[in-house]
C-alpha positions, 0 to 999 in steps of 0.5 A, a space after each residue: 139864127 139860135 135856137 130859142 125854144 123847143 115845145 115837147 108834145 106827147 100825143 096820142 095817134 088812133 089807128 085806122 079803123 080797118 086795121 086797128 084791131 089787129 094792131 091794139 091787139 099787138 100794141 095797144 094804143 100808140 103815142 109819139 113825141 113831137 117837137 116844135 123848135 123855134 128861133 130867133 128870127 121866127 122860124 119854125 122846125 118840125 121833129 117827132 121820136 116815139 119816146 120823149 128826149 131828156 131836158 139834157 138833151 134838149 139843152 144840146 140844141 137850146 142856143 145853137 145855130 140849126 147849121 151846128 147839127 148838120 149831119 145830126 148824131 145826137 137825136 133823130 127827132 130833134 136833127 129831123 127838126 134841125 133839118 127842117 129849119 136849115 132848109 127854111 133858112 136856106 130856102 131849100 129842101 132839106 135833101 139839098 143839105 144831104 147830097 146829090 138827089 138822086 131820085 125824085 120819086 123814092 120806094 116807100 112799103 105798107 106795114 101791117 102785123 101778122 094776123 088772121 090769113 083773111 085780115 092779111 088779105 085785107 091789107 093787101 086790098 087797102 094798101 094796094 088800093 092806097 097806091 103802095 106796091 110793097 106790104 111788111 110785116 113780122 111773121 108769127 107763129 100763131 098764124 101759119 105763113 103758107 095760108 097767109 101768103 096763099 090769101 094774100 096772093 088770091 088778092 094781090 094786083 100784079 106787081 104788089 110784093 110781101 116783105 117777110 121779116 123774120 124777127 131774126 128767126 126762133 122757131 124750129 123751121 129749116 129756113 132754106 126750106 121755108 123759104 123756098 116755099 114763099 119764094 114759089 108765091 108770085 106775091 113774096 118779094 122779099 126776106 128780112 131777118 131770116 137767121 139769128 143776126 151774129 149768124 153771119 155765115 149762115 146769111 152768106 149761104 142763105 143769100 147763095 141759095 135764096 132765090 129773092 133778096 136777103 134783107 139784113 137789119 139787126 146787123 151784129 157789126 153795125 152795118 160795117 164788116 158784115 156788108 164787105 162781108 156779103 151778108 145780104 142783098 139789101 141792107 136796112 137801117 132802123 131808127 138811124 140817127 142822121 149822122 150814122 145814116 149817112 155814113 153807112 149810106 157811103 159805104 153802101 153807095 161804094 159797094 152799090 148795095 141797096 138799103 132803106 130807112 125804116 124810120 117809124 113815124 108820122 108824115 114829120 119823119 116820113 117826110 125827112 126820110 124820104 129826103 134822105 133816101 132821095 139823096 143817098 146813091 143806092 137808097 133805092 129800096 122801098 122805105 117805112 114810117 107806118 103813118 099809113 096806120 094812123 087816122 090823124 097826124 099834126 100836120 096839113 100833108 098827107 101824101 099818097 104814094 102812085 105805084 109804090 113811089 113818093 115825091 120828094 118835096 121841093 119845098 123848103 125844109 120838110 114841105 111839111 106845116 103844122 097843124 096846131 089845131 090838130 097837135 093840141 087836140 091829139 096831145 089831150 087824146 086819151 084812148 082806151 087801154 088794150 086789156 091783156 087777152 087770151 090767145 087761143 090756138 088749136 094745132 094741126 091734131 086738134 089739141 087747143 094751146 092758150 096763151 095770155 097776151 099782153 099789149 105792152 109785150 107786143 114782141 111776144 107776139 112775133 118770139 113767143 120762144 122769149 117766154 120759153 114755153 113752147 117751140 113753135 114753127 111759121 109752117 106747122 098747122 094752126 089756126 089762132 083766135 083773139 079771145 077779148 074779156 067778154 064778161 062770161 065765167 070761161 073767160 074770167 076762169 081762164 084768164 086766172 089759170 094762164 096768170 097762175 099756170 101760164 101757157 098751157 095745151 089741153 086736149 079738145 073735147 068738141 
């Protein structure tokens, strides 16, 4: 069996209606690359990635046997397609090519972005109704996290938890104190990247003090020595290539340490991630793929969680089926660009703060300190509005001022 051809399709993915407002403001329209891989014996394997692999990378697969890529270390997207092909050729589900099955049902989480408290509450309502029991979001100092948590707590069913991602800090908050305040809410579940990545002594101390699990994603030593040092309760591997993830899974298993994968993608990626988590001895923390934020996909299957778990497929390969019509439609779909917009915030003393946001710079929303304009806090009194271009002279004047001066503060005269 040899790989003879790799179709490369760049597709646009529309967001689910109820969450499109906040996602478009953070990131604008989203797109992904889908790989449809053919072999000389007629098998078809599926993979996907956020960016498109180079022709040089594609050439490393052409003419090879998919089994040459066991424990693939080249490309997560194309490696996924190889496992799909290997499973189909052998007539077994992909997890059997990874290791023993440790669980038939794999925990999975849902995802959103930090936004107004009432929209955070809506995310809890929507996702809990869909069968999720975990919700992750990156905190943003443009919203008060206590206000958000109280809004979510009011609508959360028993057992629903929030996964707080601090994106390696960047605020004036004393994290031990803030995490203690959040931990008093029943909905609080765990804290990810609460300190700068390199502060391993701080993580060791944080783990001692935090009443909830500490999750480390951005591991400065590659999830090796910091694991041996006991820096976190749980480790996250983000978009790790398959071979690398399997090696790290062995280290976590040796220490009986829970870990999770965060491989963002559609149901192709989610299926592969589910197989990997099923075959990892301590892969028992909820994983993320975020495909629940998109309203369409290129495969027929769209399994929904039950009590926060997905059943790993027993079908050969990944267990997903290409919908060629959907693939062709999404490959030609052009979504409207989200223009720059104005973040209008009211601070505790009535001061108004204005920032210019650009979806092409989505990281700004969670780490505004990177612009070196103002120091902020997750727990300061603040109310924020998204001001889109309404065609008014006031908007045009404000936009021009922000482009000229950058962020500014002014006294509220209303």
